[in-house]
Residue, then its C-alpha position, 0 to 999 in steps of 0.5 A: m824746391s820739391i813738387a809738394k812745396r811748389l804746389s803748396g805755393l800755388v794754392e791760394r790760402n787765407p781767403n778771409s784775410p786781405p790779399d798780399e801785395a803780390d796777389m794784386r791785379s789790374w782790370p784786365f785780369l777781372t775782365m778776362v775772368l768775367i768774359g770767360v764766365s759769360i761764355s758758357v753752354p748754359f749762357f748760350a742756352f739761356g740766350g737761345q731761350l730768350g730768343q724763343h720768347g719774343d721778337f728779336p728787337v724786344v729781346a735785344a732791347g731787354i738784354v741791353i737794358g738788363s746788362l746796363l743795370l748789371g753794369f751799374w750794380g757790378i761797379a757798386t758790389g765790386y767797389v765794396g770788395v775793393a774797399a773791404r778786401l774781403p770775399t762776399a761771404m765775409i762781407i755778408r757776415r758783417t752785414f747780417g751778423t755771425r748767425g744771421s748770415i748763415a742761412i744766406v751764405a748757405m743759400m749762396v753755396l747751394s746756388s754755386f753748387c747748382w750752377f756748377g752741377l748744371q754746367t757740368q751736366i750740360l757740358v757732358k751731354s754736349i760732349s756725348a751728343i757730338l761724339e755720338t753723331q760725329l764719331g759714333y762713340h757712346l760716352d757713359q755720362r756718369i764717367g764723363i761727369a766725374v772726369v770733367g768735374a775733377l778737371i774743372a775743380s783742379t783750377a778752382i782748388i788752386g785759386v785765382k792764379a789758375m783761373g786767370k791763366v785759363a781765362v787768358v788762353s780761352v777767352p780770345l778763342l771763344l770770342l772768335a769761335t762764337l761768331v762762326p755760326l752767326g756768319i754761316a747763318l747770315h750767309h745762307g739766310g741773311l737778316v730776313t730769318l732774324f726779323a721774320a714774323r713767327t709764332i711765339q709760345e709764351p711770349l715775355g714782355l720787355g720788363m720780364i726779359v729785363s728781370v730774367v736777364v738781371g736774375a740770371e747774372v745777379f748772383g755773379c754781380s753779388i759775389n763780385p767781391d770774391l774777385s774785385r778784392f784783388l784789384r788795385t784800385p776802384r778804377d780797375n773795378a769800374t773799367a772791368m765792369f764797363i767792358n764786361y757788362g757794357v759791351a761783352f755780356p750784352a753782345l754775346l747774349v744778343l748773339a745767343a738770342a739771334l742764333g736761337i731765332m735763326y737756327g730755331n732752337a736754344d741748343l748750342v750743340a744743335t746749332m753747331l751741328a747745323a752749322g757744320i762745326a761740331l768737332p771744332g765746337l767741342l773744344i769751344i764748349i769745353l773751354a767755355t764751361w771750364t772758364s765759367n764753372d771755375k768761378n762757381l766752384y771758387a765762389s762756393a769754396l769762399s762761402l764755405a770758408a765763412l761757415f767753416p773758417r778752420v778748414e783750408r780753402w783748397l780743401l773746401a774747393a775740392i769738397a765743393g767740386v765733389l758735391g757739385t759733380c754729384l748734383a750733375a750726376a743726379d740730373i738737376l736740369g729743370h725749369f731753367i727760367v723759373w729757377l733763375t727768376f727766383m734766384g734773382l728774387l732771393i739774391a738781388p735784395m741780399s746784395g742791395v742790403y750789403v751795398a746800402d749797409f756799406l754806404l751807411a756804415r763803412h767802418l764796419y767793413t774795415p779789416d780791423a773792425a770788431e766782430p759783428p753781433a750774432f744778428r743784425w735785425l735791420p739788414l735782415a728785415a730789409w732783405a725780407f722786405g725786398i724778397a716780399v716786394g719782388v714776389a708781389t710784383l712777379p706776374r702770376a704767370n711766372v709763379g708770383l703774386g702779381l699784386f702790382e707793378l713798379t719797374r716791371a722787372p721784379t728782380v730790380d724791384a726786390l733789389l731797390a726795395a731792400m736798399l730803400f728800406l735800409f736807407v729809410a729805416g737806418r736814417a730814421s733810427r738814432r743809431a743810423p750811422a752804425v746800422a747795428l740793429 
């Protein structure tokens, strides 16, 4: 068999059709990919920033509560993928209509591009800082971004097979290595430094910490069908979500917050330099970003496939890699926490609508279902209502309206409001079982 044919066999095709039996997986596959996605440089920067905005007990409690909410939501969104055997973008097409879904899918593509560019840029900055301080070598960051972007894109172009193999190799190493800075900090300062009184600039309350945690990961939860469609049973989905969001995700994020408090910064590279493990940490950073950014690029390619169904998925992944790399080169780093909050307010109600619509009208999500209409106005109205509620409950200090409070987590408010709107409006309609409005 020629090399071209072997490569052609490796590349995943037909993303809009149910997976073949040979492509089906059990829960360890999804678990390893999800944990690999969680362990990334921005993830630790995010946890470190949370540690700068509250006392450790409050931050840890907010992380655990937010993670549990994500776990329940991950089971729900992942189940839709297992049942429908379709990627998220095609599910959204069934929910909002062929034309009504275009703006939402485009928003998902943009979010994936931003995440890919953000992580690639942070990775190259980290590599550059370590090489400069440890070896005295100056790395041209534009060249570094191009090389790193191409390497990460290679496995996303192939598809879930390559993603799974990278995760299996990297996750055990990453889990072990992230404990080293914590052990060093505990050896030198003990738990006193973690719980010591300190001045907190711009403190966040428990509700906002929960909201930010949910907002940071709600996009990942919302696109769970991209991978859960490959799982054999709903039990595989529930097991993977429980292990990731019930155990690994909160444990790692609490660890990141603790490191941020104990080392006094949210910069993973600075933490590794302070701990004296910069060079070994370079491999950790590369693997961490690779496993995480794979999923971002893969998700953007699947979303693009819904907009351009005649173009091969692998080619869309390559194009997405080029565009995401360009964003990294253009320096997209900015207001991280604010961006995550608003992404949560836009995406959380979207996933709430497609889960509610699936429960109300499951027959619309079967492989042999008829083509949806151009617009499904009731789901679109539910999505808009959820966003409006989220903005209304977001405090003014966080660039919201701050009109009233519900759960004290605006992202959760937006999700629940969208679901409730669709359930109530759907049942009030005579055509509630189809929810075809």
